[in-house]
PASEBA-1860 file (N, C-alpha, C; in nm, 3 decimals):
! residues 130
1> MEQNSSMN> 2.003/5.916/7.489/2.049/5.952/7.615/2.203/5.878/7.636 ~ 2.280/5.993/7.634/2.428/5.960/7.644/2.416/5.942/7.825 ~ 2.506/5.817/7.808/2.531/5.741/7.959/2.649/5.796/8.009 ~ 2.817/5.782/7.939/2.895/5.793/7.964/3.002/5.788/7.888 ~ 3.126/5.832/7.866/3.198/5.836/7.848/3.339/5.854/7.889 ~ 3.419/5.759/7.847/3.567/5.705/7.957/3.708/5.714/7.882 ~ 3.818/5.736/7.936/3.907/5.714/7.883/4.015/5.621/7.940 ~ 4.080/5.522/7.877/4.156/5.440/7.965/4.309/5.430/7.900
9> PHEISITV> 4.397/5.373/7.966/4.521/5.400/7.949/4.545/5.362/7.795 ~ 4.543/5.294/7.718/4.522/5.251/7.601/4.496/5.346/7.519 ~ 4.409/5.487/7.555/4.418/5.596/7.458/4.291/5.517/7.362 ~ 4.189/5.490/7.437/4.066/5.471/7.338/3.980/5.503/7.433 ~ 3.888/5.576/7.329/3.783/5.648/7.447/3.638/5.601/7.388 ~ 3.528/5.552/7.494/3.410/5.478/7.476/3.278/5.546/7.540 ~ 3.209/5.535/7.414/3.072/5.626/7.463/2.982/5.567/7.419 ~ 2.885/5.550/7.496/2.781/5.438/7.481/2.613/5.558/7.499
17> KTQYLADQ> 2.525/5.525/7.410/2.377/5.597/7.448/2.280/5.468/7.447 ~ 2.190/5.463/7.467/2.059/5.358/7.533/1.976/5.430/7.466 ~ 1.861/5.315/7.423/1.720/5.347/7.393/1.636/5.243/7.437 ~ 1.520/5.239/7.451/1.409/5.140/7.503/1.363/5.140/7.371 ~ 1.337/5.000/7.342/1.281/4.982/7.221/1.112/4.926/7.246 ~ 1.023/5.028/7.277/0.879/4.972/7.290/0.814/4.887/7.183 ~ 0.806/4.893/7.051/0.771/4.803/6.977/0.842/4.682/6.945 ~ 0.975/4.646/7.018/1.040/4.538/7.016/0.990/4.437/7.152
25> SDPDNRQF> 0.910/4.523/7.262/0.936/4.480/7.377/0.770/4.410/7.452 ~ 0.772/4.342/7.535/0.656/4.282/7.572/0.654/4.237/7.749 ~ 0.581/4.392/7.801/0.621/4.384/7.914/0.546/4.313/8.011 ~ 0.445/4.254/7.933/0.318/4.152/7.994/0.389/4.009/7.969 ~ 0.526/3.984/7.894/0.580/3.848/7.883/0.693/3.889/7.913 ~ 0.712/3.947/8.029/0.868/3.997/8.064/1.004/3.964/7.989 ~ 0.996/4.079/7.893/1.083/4.109/7.804/1.082/4.252/7.757 ~ 1.166/4.280/7.790/1.227/4.438/7.793/1.355/4.472/7.672
33> AFAYTVAI> 1.304/4.524/7.558/1.411/4.557/7.455/1.498/4.663/7.457 ~ 1.621/4.679/7.401/1.694/4.814/7.442/1.787/4.809/7.328 ~ 1.797/4.931/7.278/1.901/4.914/7.177/2.041/4.998/7.267 ~ 2.193/4.943/7.208/2.258/5.056/7.238/2.388/5.097/7.153 ~ 2.389/5.218/7.132/2.483/5.229/7.028/2.658/5.278/7.110 ~ 2.746/5.174/7.077/2.836/5.244/7.118/2.953/5.292/7.002 ~ 3.022/5.425/6.999/3.143/5.468/6.980/3.249/5.415/7.065 ~ 3.342/5.402/6.920/3.490/5.370/7.009/3.612/5.467/6.938
41> KNTGTASI> 3.634/5.577/6.999/3.735/5.649/6.913/3.908/5.593/6.970 ~ 3.994/5.609/6.882/4.142/5.556/6.894/4.177/5.709/6.902 ~ 4.193/5.736/7.006/4.295/5.922/7.022/4.425/5.855/7.014 ~ 4.496/5.726/7.045/4.629/5.723/7.072/4.726/5.770/6.896 ~ 4.801/5.711/6.897/4.895/5.752/6.766/4.899/5.576/6.736 ~ 4.887/5.512/6.756/4.911/5.386/6.693/4.817/5.285/6.634 ~ 4.779/5.234/6.534/4.678/5.139/6.494/4.641/5.039/6.612 ~ 4.501/4.985/6.632/4.504/4.933/6.705/4.340/4.853/6.645
49> QLIARHWF> 4.351/4.689/6.654/4.220/4.628/6.566/4.124/4.578/6.733 ~ 3.990/4.576/6.749/3.902/4.518/6.791/3.881/4.393/6.797 ~ 3.940/4.283/6.862/3.936/4.182/6.823/3.784/4.067/6.909 ~ 3.787/4.106/7.006/3.693/4.040/7.076/3.597/4.113/7.166 ~ 3.471/4.061/7.262/3.386/4.129/7.361/3.378/4.038/7.433 ~ 3.343/4.103/7.545/3.267/4.012/7.674/3.172/4.161/7.732 ~ 3.068/4.096/7.780/2.951/4.151/7.832/2.921/4.048/7.971 ~ 2.881/4.151/8.043/2.824/4.139/8.159/2.643/4.221/8.166
57> ITDGENDV> 2.528/4.128/8.147/2.423/4.244/8.149/2.367/4.174/8.299 ~ 2.328/4.227/8.360/2.275/4.259/8.444/2.136/4.267/8.464 ~ 2.016/4.225/8.523/1.922/4.263/8.543/1.818/4.328/8.619 ~ 1.722/4.374/8.630/1.667/4.411/8.749/1.655/4.310/8.917 ~ 1.689/4.234/8.862/1.700/4.113/9.023/1.783/4.081/9.030 ~ 1.880/4.142/8.927/2.063/4.096/8.984/2.106/3.976/8.900 ~ 2.034/3.898/8.824/2.076/3.820/8.759/2.178/3.815/8.629 ~ 2.288/3.739/8.629/2.407/3.821/8.547/2.378/3.733/8.427
65> QEVRGLGV> 2.378/3.786/8.303/2.420/3.704/8.170/2.554/3.700/8.106 ~ 2.643/3.619/8.099/2.789/3.669/8.021/2.754/3.635/7.897 ~ 2.799/3.707/7.755/2.845/3.709/7.630/2.931/3.773/7.617 ~ 2.990/3.645/7.483/3.146/3.667/7.461/3.099/3.612/7.302 ~ 3.237/3.664/7.255/3.216/3.665/7.119/3.329/3.749/7.038 ~ 3.397/3.694/6.921/3.464/3.779/6.823/3.380/3.910/6.774 ~ 3.456/4.003/6.799/3.434/4.107/6.704/3.326/4.215/6.769 ~ 3.246/4.267/6.724/3.141/4.339/6.741/3.041/4.332/6.614
73> VGQQPLLR> 2.925/4.299/6.585/2.821/4.292/6.515/2.881/4.268/6.371 ~ 2.987/4.131/6.411/3.042/4.058/6.281/3.158/4.127/6.186 ~ 3.214/4.256/6.313/3.338/4.275/6.231/3.420/4.294/6.375 ~ 3.560/4.311/6.323/3.648/4.288/6.411/3.751/4.421/6.333 ~ 3.690/4.549/6.369/3.728/4.729/6.290/3.897/4.759/6.362 ~ 3.921/4.771/6.247/4.087/4.799/6.272/4.059/4.998/6.301 ~ 4.112/5.035/6.334/4.093/5.207/6.424/4.254/5.239/6.404 ~ 4.264/5.362/6.331/4.400/5.399/6.302/4.354/5.536/6.427
81> AGEQFEYT> 4.500/5.590/6.424/4.503/5.739/6.509/4.399/5.810/6.427 ~ 4.307/5.817/6.571/4.238/5.982/6.553/4.052/5.909/6.492 ~ 4.054/5.752/6.450/3.945/5.673/6.386/3.851/5.657/6.465 ~ 3.687/5.644/6.451/3.619/5.576/6.548/3.532/5.527/6.450 ~ 3.480/5.411/6.517/3.422/5.311/6.471/3.295/5.317/6.561 ~ 3.182/5.322/6.574/2.997/5.328/6.599/2.904/5.210/6.536 ~ 2.894/5.131/6.630/2.767/5.040/6.596/2.683/5.003/6.732 ~ 2.555/4.975/6.669/2.437/4.971/6.730/2.413/4.849/6.750
89> SWATLPTP> 2.390/4.770/6.905/2.344/4.596/6.905/2.194/4.657/7.001 ~ 2.181/4.531/7.038/2.100/4.530/7.146/2.103/4.429/7.258 ~ 1.957/4.437/7.364/2.004/4.352/7.425/1.809/4.313/7.464 ~ 1.771/4.203/7.553/1.645/4.197/7.617/1.685/4.136/7.734 ~ 1.581/4.173/7.881/1.590/4.195/7.983/1.454/4.143/8.037 ~ 1.474/4.052/8.144/1.311/4.029/8.190/1.249/4.122/8.276 ~ 1.322/4.221/8.319/1.273/4.391/8.361/1.321/4.498/8.290 ~ 1.251/4.571/8.370/1.221/4.711/8.267/1.373/4.816/8.308
97> AGTMRGEY> 1.412/4.756/8.404/1.586/4.821/8.425/1.711/4.694/8.422 ~ 1.778/4.745/8.411/1.901/4.666/8.387/2.032/4.751/8.344 ~ 2.123/4.682/8.385/2.233/4.728/8.326/2.379/4.657/8.266 ~ 2.475/4.717/8.191/2.538/4.669/8.105/2.677/4.703/8.125 ~ 2.808/4.607/8.144/2.933/4.664/8.141/3.004/4.537/8.072 ~ 3.150/4.540/8.018/3.227/4.424/8.007/3.346/4.566/7.942 ~ 3.422/4.456/7.810/3.535/4.493/7.815/3.544/4.409/7.672 ~ 3.637/4.481/7.561/3.698/4.488/7.457/3.887/4.403/7.484
105> FCVTEEAQ> 3.876/4.332/7.371/4.004/4.270/7.368/4.021/4.335/7.253 ~ 4.183/4.384/7.246/4.212/4.467/7.112/4.352/4.423/7.098 ~ 4.429/4.441/7.026/4.556/4.442/6.984/4.605/4.512/6.894 ~ 4.749/4.581/6.919/4.798/4.657/6.851/4.872/4.610/6.725 ~ 4.926/4.731/6.631/5.001/4.692/6.521/5.129/4.618/6.567 ~ 5.159/4.636/6.646/5.295/4.574/6.713/5.276/4.420/6.777 ~ 5.137/4.335/6.759/5.080/4.271/6.823/5.069/4.190/6.958 ~ 5.069/4.353/7.047/5.027/4.346/7.206/4.882/4.338/7.211
113> FFQTPIPE> 4.871/4.278/7.280/4.716/4.233/7.290/4.672/4.308/7.459 ~ 4.579/4.368/7.452/4.512/4.469/7.593/4.347/4.480/7.572 ~ 4.351/4.457/7.705/4.169/4.461/7.779/4.155/4.624/7.804 ~ 4.038/4.700/7.724/4.015/4.815/7.748/3.831/4.817/7.821 ~ 3.830/4.849/7.923/3.678/4.812/8.001/3.608/4.877/7.966 ~ 3.485/4.882/7.957/3.355/4.899/7.885/3.304/4.979/8.020 ~ 3.269/5.074/8.075/3.258/5.095/8.201/3.094/5.032/8.257 ~ 3.042/5.039/8.267/2.881/5.002/8.349/2.779/5.131/8.291
121> FALVMPRT> 2.669/5.069/8.222/2.584/5.200/8.195/2.405/5.132/8.202 ~ 2.338/5.228/8.187/2.190/5.134/8.223/2.137/5.091/8.139 ~ 2.036/5.076/8.161/1.938/4.993/8.064/1.783/4.987/8.105 ~ 1.723/5.103/8.129/1.604/5.137/8.166/1.507/5.235/8.070 ~ 1.387/5.114/8.094/1.254/5.143/8.059/1.217/5.268/8.068 ~ 1.175/5.397/8.033/1.108/5.550/8.054/0.994/5.481/8.111 ~ 0.954/5.603/8.238/0.858/5.601/8.284/0.728/5.672/8.203 ~ 0.613/5.602/8.174/0.475/5.655/8.125/0.415/5.739/8.217
129> LH> 0.362/5.870/8.166/0.255/5.963/8.220/0.149/5.988/8.215 ~ 0.073/5.939/8.295/-0.104/5.924/8.235/-0.167/5.997/8.247
END
């Protein structure tokens, strides 16, 4: 399910799709697993490199976990004009719903550093019909 698509002043488009991972979740033990796929597209004219990430993961009880690190899924992708990089990662929550938001830290070919926001998206276990 596609959650959002955004544009920012640095001409990067970010789209996020999420999926509940029932086979990796254990609701009886308050473990709810979610995959999220992020597509990052350079819609500008200059090359950029994604250097680091900073996530805020909020569960259904408003507890926030911060995650920081270099790159994404072990990579620091270089995106030339018009190129896109897509990756899938995952998160677990102690509640069946929550949100994620954050920012990427990037650098241009001219060594100008900038941050680009990752708009909030929902992580929600689907309701089952009986």
